[in-house]
N, C-alpha and C positions, 0 to 999 in steps of 0.2 A: 692699608686695608684693601684698597682696590687691587694691589698686586697679589695679595693672598687670594682674593676672590677669583682673580683671573687664573691663578695657578690651579685652584680647585676645579674651576670650569674646564681648564685645559685637560686636567687629569680625568675628569668625568667624560670628556669628549674623546679620550683615547680608547683604543680597543681594549687595553688592559683594564682601564677603569670601568668600562661598560661590563666586562666579564666579571669583575669583582662585585660591582653593584648588582648584577643579575644573580650571582650566587647568593648574595645576602637576601635578595627577595625570595629565592627558592627556599632558603633556610627558614624564612618567615612564612612559608607556605603561600606565596603569592605568585604562582607560575604564570598567570596571564600577564602580570606586570613585568615579570622577569624576561619573558620570551623576546620582546622587541630588542632589549639590550643585548641579550645573548646572540640573537641573530645578527645584529650589527657587528659584534665582536667576531663572530664566525666569518662574516664576509671579509674581514680583514685577515683571515687565515690563521687565527689562533686555534691550535688543535684542541685545546680543552673546551673552547667555546663551540667548536664544530661537534665535539662529542656530546655536549649538553644539549645542543639543538637537535642532534640525532635522537637522543633519548626523549626529548619533548615530543617529537613527531611519533616515535614508536609507542610512547605511553599515552599520547593524547593529552598531555598536561600543558595547559596554556595555549594550545593550538589544536585544530582538528587533527586527528590521527592520520598518518600517511606512511605506510611502510616504504613506499618508493622514496619519499623525501628523507625518511629516517636512514635508510640504507645509503643514500647518496652522501649525506653528511657524515655518516659513520665511516664510509670509505675514505673520505677526505682526511678525517682525523687519523685513521689507521695508516694511511699512506705517509703521514708526517711522523710516524713512529710512536704514536700514543698507544701504550700497551693495553690500557683499558678498552680503547676502541677496537684494537686488534682482537682482543679476547671476545668482546661482544659480537663482532662481526663473524668470528669463527663459530660462536654459539648459534647465531642465526642461520649460518650455512649448515650446521649440524642438524638443527631442527627442521630445516627446509621450509622456513617461512616463505610463502610465495612472493614473487616480484622483487627480488633483491637486485642490487647493483645499479649503476647509473643508467643503464638502459631499460630499467623496469618501467612499465606503465600499467595503468588499470589495476592498482593494488588495493581497491576497496575491499574491506573486510579483513585484510591481512594484519592490520595494525592491532586488532583485538587480540590476535594470537601473539604478536610481538610484545604486547604490553606485559604479558605474564613472564616474559624472559628477562626483562630489564629492570624488574622491580627489586633487584638485589644484585648479587655477584653474577657476572656473565656465565660462570660455570653452572649456575642454577638450571641451565638448559639441559644438563646431563640427566641420563637415566629416566627419561620420559620422552614420549613420542607425540607428534602432532599428526592426527589422522589426515590422510590425503596429501601430506606435504612431501616434497621431493628434496632430500638432502643433497648437498653438493660437497662431498667429502674432500675433493681435491682442493677446493678453495678454503675449506675449513682447516685442512692441514697447513696450507700456506700461511694463513693469518694466525692460527694458534701457535705455529712454530716461531713466528716472529715475536709474539708476545712471550712465549716460553724462554726464548733466547735472551730476553730482557729481564728474566727472573720473575715473571708474573706467575703467581701460584695458580690463578685461574687459567692462564694460558697453558700451563703444564698439565692441569687436569683435563682441559679440553683436548689437547693433543694426545694425551694418554688414552682418552676415551675413543678417539678415532683409531688409534693403533690397536685397540682391543676389540672394538665392536664394529669398525668400518668394514669396507670391502676387503676381501682376502688379500688382494695384492698390496694393500696398505698396512696390513697388520704386522706388528712387531711386539710380542708380549713382553719380552725382556726390557725393551726400551720403555714400554708403557708402564711397567712396574716401577722402573727407576723414576720416571716423571711423576707418577702418583706418589711415590715416597717423598720426593722433594716438595710436592704440593702439600702433602699431609704435614710435613715438618714445618711448613709455613702456616699451619693451622687453617688451611682451606677445607671447609666441610666436604666439598665434592672430592677433594684429594683424599681425605680420610676414608670416604666411602669407597672410592675406587681402589685405594691401596688395601683396604680390608677385603674386598672381593678378590683381589690378586692373591693375598695371603691364604684365603680360604680355598682357592683353586689349587694352591701348592700343598696345602695341608694333607697329610696322609689319612686323616680322619677327624671327626668332631672333637676329639680330645686335644687337638692342636689349634682349636679356634680361639684360644684366649687372647692373643695379640689382636686378632681381627675384631673380636668382640669389643675390646677397648676402643678401637678406632671407630667402630660403628656407633658406640655410645656418644663419642664426640660429634660425629656427623648428625646423630639424632637430636643433640642439643641445639643444632642449628635448624631444626624442624624440617629436615629432608625426609620426605614421605617414605622413600625406599629404605633409608637407614632406620627409621622408626619401625617399619614393618619387619626388617631383618632382625633387629634387636628383639622384637616380640617373638619371632620364630626361635631364636637362640634361647631366650628365657623360657619359652614353652617346652623346649626339648632338653634344657639343661646343658647346652653345648657352649663351651667357652665361658660360661657363667653359671651361677647357681640356678637350679630350676625353680621357677616362680610363676605359677599360672596367673596370679593376679597382676603381676608386673607385665606379663606378656599381653594380657587383655588391655591394659592401659595403653601400651604401645600400639596395639592393633587399632584401638579407638582413635588415637591421635593421627595415625596414618590414614585411617578411614575418613576422618574429618577433612583431611587434605585431598581426598578424592582418589586415593590409590585403591583400585578395585579389588586386588588380592586381599588387602587389609579389610575392606568392607565385607568381604566374604567371611574371613576368619572372625571378625567381630560379630557379624550376624549370627554365625554358628554358636559362638560363645553365649550370646544372649538367648538363643533358642534353647540351648542345653543347660543354661544356668551354670556354666563353667567359670568359677572364680569371679562371678558377677551375678547379681540377682537375675533370675530368669525373667525375660520380657519378650513374649512371643510376638507381640505387635511391633516393637522396636526392632527385634531381630529380623522379622520378615521384611521390614522397611529397608534395613541395610543390605540384606540379600538381594532385594529388588533393585537397589541402586547399583550394586555390582553387576547384576544381570543386564540392566539397561546399558551399562558400559561395555557389555560384550563378554562377560564371564560366563561360559557355558555351565560350569559347575554350580554357580549361584542360581542360574536360571532353572537348572534341573532340580535343585533343592526347593525352590519356590513352587515348582510344579508338584513335587512330592507333597509339600505342605497342603496344597489345595486338593490333591487327589486322595490323600489318606484321611483328611479331616483330623479328628482328634480334638485338641483344644481349640483349633480354628475350624470353622464350619467347612465341610467339603464343598468344592465347586469345580466340577470336572471341566466346565467350559474354560475357566481360568487356568486350570491345570494344563489343558491342551495348548493354550496360548504360550505358556512358559516352556512346556516341553518342546514345542516347535522351535522356539528361540534357541534352546539348548541344543536341539538336534541339528539345526542348521549351523551351529557352531562346532559340530563334530562330536557331540556327547553321545556315546553309543547307548548307554542305558536309557537316556531320554528318548532316543529314536525308537527303542523297543517299547517304552511306555506309551509314546504317541501312537505307535502302531496298534497296541492293544486297545487304546481308547477307540480308534476307528473300527477295530474288530468287534467291539461290544456296543458301539454307538453311545458311549458315555461322554457327554460334553460336546460331541461332534456328531454329524450324521453317520450312520453305520455305512461303512464302505470297505469291504474286504480287499478290494484292489489297492486302495490307498494304504490300508493296513499293511499289505504285503510290501509296498514300496519302503515304508519306514522300518519294518522289521528286517527287510533285506539289507538296508543300510547298516542297521545295528549288527547284523550277522557278519557282513563284510568287514566291519570294523573290529571284529573279534569277540563280540558279545555271544558267549556260548549258548546261553538260554535262548537267544533269538534264533539261533540255528534250529533248535528244536521247535520253536514256534513256527518258523517258516516251513519246517517239515510237516507240521500239523496242517498248515494251509495247503500245502501241496497235496496231502492225502485227501483233503476235502474238495480238491479241485478249484481252490480259490487263488492259485498262484500260476505263474506262467511256466511253459515248458523249460525255459532257461532256468527258472528257479528250481525246477525238479532236477535238472542236470547239476546245477551248482550245489544244491543240497546233498545230492548223492555223492558228489566229489568230496565235500567236507567230511561226511560221515565215513566214507571209504578211507580217507587219509587218517582220520582219528582212530578208526577201528583197527587199522593196520598197526598203530602205535600202542594198542592195548586198551583203549578206552571202551569199557563195557557198554556204556549207554550208546556210544556211537556205533558199536557193533550191532546193537539191537536195531537202531534206526537204519543202518545199512542193510541189515537183513530184511526189514520191512520194505525198503526200496526195491530190493531184489524180488521179494515175494509179490509185490504189487506192480512191478514194472515202472517205478517212478524214477525218471531220469536215466534209466538203464533198461535193457531188455530183460524181461522177466526170466528168472532162473531159480526154480524151486530148490534145486540141489545146493546151490551156493547159499541161498537164503537159509536153508536148514542148518548149514554149517555155522553161519554167523550167529543165528538165533540160539543155537546150542551153546556157543561160547558165552553169549551174553546172559543166558539163563542161569548161570551160576550166581550172578549178582543182581540181575535186573528183573523185577517182578513182572513187568509187561512182557519181557522176553520169555518168561516161563509160560505165560498164557499163550503167546504166539507159537512157541515151539510145541506146546501141547496140542494146539489146533492143527499144526502141520502133521504131527504124528497121528492124530485122530483121523485126518482126511487122507493120509498117505501121500502128502505132497513133498516131493524131494526125497522120499524114503519109503520104506515099506510101512503100511499102516500098522499101528500098535496101540489099540484103544486102552489097554491096561497101563502101559507106560505113559500114554497121553494123560490118563486120569491122574497119575502121580504129579505130573508137572502142573496141570490145571489146578489141582488141589493146593499146591504150594502157593500159587498166585491168589486163589480164592481165600485162603486163610490168612494171607497177608493183607487182605482188604480190597482186592481189585474186583469191582462190581461185575464186569463182564465175565470174569472167571467164576464168580459165585453163581451166576445164572447158568453158565454152561455146565459147571459141575453138578448143579441141581438137576438139570435135564438128564445128565448121564446117570445120576443116581435114581431117577424115575424109571428110565428105560433099561437100566443095567448095562448100558453100553460102556464097557470098560471092566465088566465082571462083577460089579458091586451094585446091589439094589438096596436103597435106604430112603424111603419116602419121608421119614421123620427128619432126617438130616437135610434132605432136599428142601423141606418146608422151612427149616431154620435158615438155610442159605438164601432162599427166595425172600424171606422176611428181611434179612440184612440188606440185600440188594434193593428191596423196595423202599425201606425206611431210610437207610443211610445213603444209599446211592441214587434213590429216585428213579430206579429202572422200571419203565412202564411194563415191559414184558414180565418182570418178576411180580408186579402187582397182579397181572392177569393170572399168572401161575398160582399165586396164593389163592385167588378166587376159585380156580379150577380144583386145586387139591382139597380145599375146605368144603367144596360143594358136594363131595361124595365120590365113591368109586375108587378111592385110593387108600393106602395103608396108614391113614391118619384119621382121627375122629372127625365126624362131620360137624360143621358149624356154618350153617347157611347164612345167618345174619352177618358173620364176618366175611363169608364168601361174597355176599352182595356188596359189602363195604369195599372190598378190594376190586371187584368188577367196576364199581362206580369210580374208584380212584383211577383205574386204567382208562375207563371210558371217557372221563372228563379230559384226559390227556391225549385223546385221539386214537386209542386202540380200537379198531373196528370190530374185532370178534368180541372184545369186552363189552362194546356197545350192544351187540346182539344178545349176549348173555344177560346183561343188565335188563334189557327189554323183556326177556323171558321171565326173569325173577319177578319183575314188577307186574307182568301180565298174568302170571300164574300164582302169585303170592307165595313163592317158594321160601321166602324168609319172613313171611308174615305181613309184608307190605303189598297192598294191591293198588295199582295206579295205572289204569289202562291208557290214559292220555300220555303219561310220561313214557310208558312202554312203547307206544306208537312213535313218540319223538325219537327214542333211541334206536328203534328199528330203522326209521327213516335215515338217521345219521349213518348207521352201518351200511344201509343200501347205497347212500351217496358215496361211500368209500369203496364200493364195489362188492360188498358181501351180498350173497343171494338170501334175502329174508322174505321171499314171496310167501312161503308156507307160514312163517311167523305172522306176517301181516294178515293173511287170510284167516288165521285161527283166532284172531282177536274177537272176543265176544262183543255183543251189542249192549250187554248190561254189565253189572259189576261182579258177576259170578265167574271165577276163573275156571278154565277147562281142567279136567282131571288128568293132567299130563305131568310127568316127571322127566326132566331132561338133564343130563350131565354133559360134560365135555372132557376132552383130553388135554393134558398139559402140553402136549406136542403142538397144539394149535397156537401156542404162544410164539 
């Protein structure tokens, strides 16, 4: 008996015995008890023990985590030819976990990143990046090649990844495809994923995605996030497999739960839209928000849209601005424009035309066509820089030369106003005439140029034709100008009734203050339309309340003289004083105000031209 006990004791005291005992304790989920035995076996130079000690340090199981110690023991095992250690070391070098190799020091915090890499096969490090890490592809090639040469499916997948996605001087797509195929044949999930991507690159179209789809499904069964996402995309589009929206959403959900931001975006959109899944705005917004916080600019822009537009979720422009900024800083051009428009209107942020121009300029420079027109509007209002004027004019000139009618209009305006280019009425007229065939605003501008004789001989009759086209297409400024022409017969036609109808459209639908005043003037008498002084007073008040100084004077006269049946000397005085503050000479009006409630016997009209 004593001999048997001694034999057992000797066996337990050997490095091999300690390794075996340590592995049993690991299997029993007792890492703290296993580690001392494994460490003693590793000190004896057993490569498997060295590998298990390395994993313990990298995972922080049974010992405080230490990337430096983990890498040191991993290198010892790899140097002795252990393929698993070689593969894992290659994976760490690909991921760029800080503080690798025996010379590493100060690796605090790196172990938490390493833990995620070693919780399964070493090739699980593929197809994902660690923010801020610096890969060492040369060492990754060294160790993955050693593992691959031993027939390691993980090593083959790792080496293929570097040959596909590493630096240009290391790439070899044919060799990478061969290695991925070997790895896939050994049923390595990462090999299946890599080989599927290789086949998709070679396919002439989605109709040839069938073999790749089958490989992706195998990789997805191993819960690889990228594979889950790609199967979802293929199922959504019906490429390589039957189209199945519900199946696609399930795969997007599974990949999203594993943290893949592209999947989080797709799953969030599906929930928002109720595509193949019950609509859930709150949960959908939550997934979009997660993707946005991971740096997905599309998701951030969508969250911004949700808060800006409101709808089923309450509008919150301040929240929208925050998400638009995140998306814009990520290069999202539509979000840049949206943020600029918020600054332009002061919705959710302080109103700042300069800041608005910065973001709208970014969007325009990124190719957002509407932003170019927004920037042109800022230029015309004097809210942009000289450089913006020049850049805007260049954009429109180039687009106009290629036949873009809207750009031709904008370029014509730049020439007519001297925005970013020396003023040139002759060239402006040419470009505006080209654009007038298709662009309503160009019809108005070209009509004005004809009316004033800018860049061509004045022709009021033809000008009226072009201005009328724009007016009857609904352009407010054109309606007002045509109305004035019909009052004065400038253009050959006099029609006060039609002018009244045009002014009413511009005043009611367009909110044009000058048109409101003109309505009051026409209805107040002296024109070829029936008098209606109560309505006239109404329109004078509408214009006066919006700051029209002559309308303020006329409203004061109506109230002081009871021209529409209302007598109010105090209000009349207030409106006269407002008109006076705006620079209108109302000295006689103020002097004529009575001291009692009896209005003076005076009837006064005015001319629409005062508008």
